[in-house]
Backbone bond lengths (Angstrom), bond angles and torsions (degrees), N, CA, C in turn:
res aa  C-N    CA-C-N  psi(-1)  N-CA   C-N-CA  omega(-1)  CA-C   N-CA-C  phi
1 X - - - 1.436 - - 1.533 107.66 -
2 X 1.304 115.21 126.61 1.457 117.36 -179.31 1.532 110.66 -83.26
3 X 1.309 115.21 174.62 1.459 121.14 -173.37 1.531 112.08 -64.97
4 X 1.322 117.11 -37.74 1.465 120.84 -179.01 1.532 110.78 -66.58
5 X 1.305 117.62 -41.99 1.466 121.11 178.46 1.522 111.30 -65.58
6 X 1.314 116.86 -39.98 1.466 121.02 179.51 1.524 110.78 -63.08
7 X 1.322 117.58 -46.04 1.464 121.68 -179.33 1.518 110.64 -65.47
8 X 1.322 117.50 -40.28 1.465 121.19 177.84 1.526 110.83 -62.42
9 X 1.322 117.43 -44.78 1.465 121.39 178.68 1.522 110.85 -64.06
10 X 1.304 117.46 -42.41 1.461 121.65 178.95 1.526 110.94 -62.06
11 X 1.314 117.62 -44.30 1.466 120.95 178.59 1.524 111.83 -65.37
12 X 1.318 117.37 -33.94 1.457 120.90 177.42 1.526 110.47 -63.41
13 X 1.333 117.57 -46.53 1.463 120.80 179.40 1.527 111.88 -65.42
14 X 1.326 117.19 -38.40 1.460 120.15 178.65 1.523 110.14 -65.83
15 X 1.322 117.34 -42.47 1.458 119.72 -179.26 1.520 111.42 -67.91
16 X 1.329 118.24 -34.15 1.462 120.17 177.43 1.517 111.24 -68.66
17 X 1.312 117.76 -34.82 1.460 119.92 -179.80 1.525 111.79 -71.57
18 X 1.312 118.54 -22.81 1.456 120.80 178.27 1.519 112.03 -69.01
19 X 1.333 117.64 -23.79 1.452 121.80 -178.22 1.521 112.30 -103.62
20 X 1.314 117.12 22.91 1.463 120.89 178.88 1.523 109.50 -69.45
21 X 1.341 115.21 157.62 1.456 120.26 178.98 1.518 110.49 -64.93
22 X 1.321 117.35 146.42 1.466 119.02 176.43 1.524 110.26 -67.80
23 X 1.328 118.27 155.99 1.463 119.88 -179.94 1.526 111.28 -62.52
24 X 1.320 115.27 145.11 1.456 121.13 179.64 1.524 107.93 -80.75
25 X 1.322 115.99 138.10 1.465 119.04 -179.67 1.526 109.71 -68.07
26 X 1.332 118.08 149.26 1.465 121.57 -177.52 1.528 113.56 -60.74
27 X 1.321 117.65 -21.18 1.459 120.70 -178.44 1.521 110.84 -69.93
28 X 1.344 118.37 -33.82 1.454 120.99 -174.67 1.524 114.13 -94.47
29 X 1.327 118.12 -5.85 1.460 119.17 -178.93 1.526 110.36 -76.65
30 X 1.324 117.78 142.86 1.468 119.67 178.60 1.528 110.72 -71.74
31 X 1.315 116.36 156.04 1.458 118.94 178.52 1.523 111.94 -97.20
32 X 1.339 117.78 13.29 1.457 122.31 173.97 1.528 108.85 -151.02
33 X 1.320 115.79 159.15 1.469 120.22 176.70 1.523 109.86 -156.01
34 X 1.327 115.13 150.66 1.462 122.42 174.43 1.516 108.24 -94.11
35 X 1.339 116.82 142.03 1.455 120.64 -177.61 1.525 109.86 -136.62
36 X 1.336 114.97 156.02 1.456 122.05 170.86 1.520 108.12 -131.86
37 X 1.317 117.12 159.78 1.451 122.55 178.72 1.529 107.70 -111.26
38 X 1.324 116.61 105.97 1.460 121.40 -175.83 1.531 112.23 -67.03
39 X 1.325 118.85 -26.65 1.462 120.13 178.86 1.528 111.56 -68.40
40 X 1.322 118.03 -28.24 1.459 120.26 176.57 1.529 111.57 -65.53
41 X 1.327 117.33 -24.33 1.464 119.57 179.30 1.528 111.40 -60.14
42 X 1.323 118.18 -29.43 1.469 120.60 -179.59 1.527 111.74 -65.46
43 X 1.328 117.45 -21.02 1.466 121.14 175.56 1.521 111.48 -106.72
44 X 1.322 117.52 13.57 1.480 124.44 179.69 1.526 111.64 59.53
45 X 1.322 117.25 34.47 1.457 121.61 179.31 1.523 110.04 -93.90
46 X 1.320 116.26 122.39 1.457 121.36 174.70 1.523 107.13 -75.28
47 X 1.339 117.85 133.38 1.456 119.20 -176.62 1.514 110.90 -149.63
48 X 1.330 114.31 155.25 1.455 121.79 179.01 1.517 107.91 -157.54
49 X 1.316 116.59 144.81 1.452 121.07 178.86 1.515 110.52 -139.30
50 X 1.319 115.83 154.56 1.458 122.77 176.92 1.523 107.23 -129.11
51 X 1.330 115.97 129.76 1.456 120.63 176.07 1.525 107.92 -117.88
52 X 1.324 115.92 127.60 1.460 122.06 -174.62 1.522 108.82 -122.12
53 X 1.323 116.50 131.32 1.452 120.66 175.21 1.519 109.89 -77.79
54 X 1.332 116.86 122.89 1.466 121.13 -178.77 1.522 111.81 -111.65
55 X 1.293 117.30 4.91 1.457 122.20 178.94 1.512 108.96 -174.15
56 X 1.318 115.81 -177.45 1.456 119.47 -178.59 1.525 112.14 -65.32
57 X 1.340 117.07 -34.62 1.466 121.06 -178.83 1.523 113.12 -124.71
58 X 1.319 119.39 11.93 1.455 121.71 -174.89 1.525 111.09 -123.17
59 X 1.341 115.60 141.79 1.462 120.88 175.03 1.524 109.66 -134.92
60 X 1.304 115.00 154.02 1.458 123.01 174.96 1.518 107.39 -117.75
61 X 1.320 116.61 125.29 1.467 122.73 -176.81 1.519 108.40 -119.27
62 X 1.325 116.46 128.06 1.459 121.54 175.60 1.526 106.88 -125.86
63 X 1.325 115.95 116.71 1.464 121.92 -179.58 1.523 109.48 -120.19
64 X 1.316 115.60 152.22 1.450 120.12 177.70 1.512 111.06 -146.58
65 X 1.315 115.69 154.45 1.453 121.23 179.03 1.513 110.50 -145.03
66 X 1.330 116.38 152.65 1.455 121.82 -179.09 1.521 108.90 -149.10
67 X 1.314 116.31 132.90 1.461 121.58 177.82 1.524 108.74 -128.53
68 X 1.338 118.05 102.40 1.455 121.25 -177.78 1.532 114.18 -98.85
69 X 1.326 119.11 7.88 1.451 121.60 -166.20 1.527 113.76 -86.45
70 X 1.330 115.31 147.75 1.463 123.73 169.98 1.519 107.79 -102.15
71 X 1.322 116.22 139.62 1.448 121.00 179.04 1.527 109.81 -107.31
72 X 1.315 117.42 -178.76 1.464 121.58 -176.29 1.530 111.73 -64.66
73 X 1.316 115.64 161.24 1.466 123.33 177.85 1.534 112.58 58.50
74 X 1.317 115.99 34.88 1.466 123.12 178.78 1.526 113.07 57.73
75 X 1.318 118.12 28.23 1.464 122.00 176.62 1.527 108.38 -88.98
76 X 1.303 114.82 140.67 1.458 120.26 -179.68 1.515 109.48 -129.79
77 X 1.318 115.10 146.54 1.455 121.51 175.78 1.521 106.77 -138.37
78 X 1.322 115.79 62.90 1.452 121.22 -175.23 1.521 109.77 -94.09
79 X 1.326 115.97 136.17 1.458 121.48 176.25 1.519 109.74 -164.34
80 X 1.307 115.66 165.01 1.451 122.12 170.29 1.518 108.40 -137.07
81 X 1.329 115.99 156.07 1.451 121.30 -172.63 1.524 109.43 -146.55
82 X 1.317 116.54 134.07 1.457 122.68 169.77 1.524 106.19 -128.50
83 X 1.329 115.92 126.63 1.460 119.82 -174.07 1.528 110.50 -134.04
84 X 1.345 117.27 98.34 1.468 119.34 173.49 1.535 110.31 -82.18
85 X 1.323 115.90 150.45 1.451 119.72 -178.92 1.526 109.23 -151.75
86 X 1.330 116.93 134.87 1.452 122.88 175.40 1.515 107.93 -113.45
87 X 1.328 117.08 127.85 1.474 120.74 -177.20 1.509 110.70 -119.08
88 X 1.330 114.11 147.42 1.448 120.87 173.37 1.502 108.42 -115.99
């Protein structure tokens, strides 16, 4: 990538960030959310997580994953995962 292309790309990203949405006020934000872990997809692991706000600065996150699949040549990579997490 030459210098002109790099500067053009950099200016494009900067200009796009100037038109980003304004921050949402804390009153309208939900106190829970559903999450997935995209990196687990590389191992074909089905996963889902829930994060719940339990205070002004505290959240409780419970995530889980399960991989029931058999791969070629009788290889298996089966596992399950439950991961609770408390954040401040």
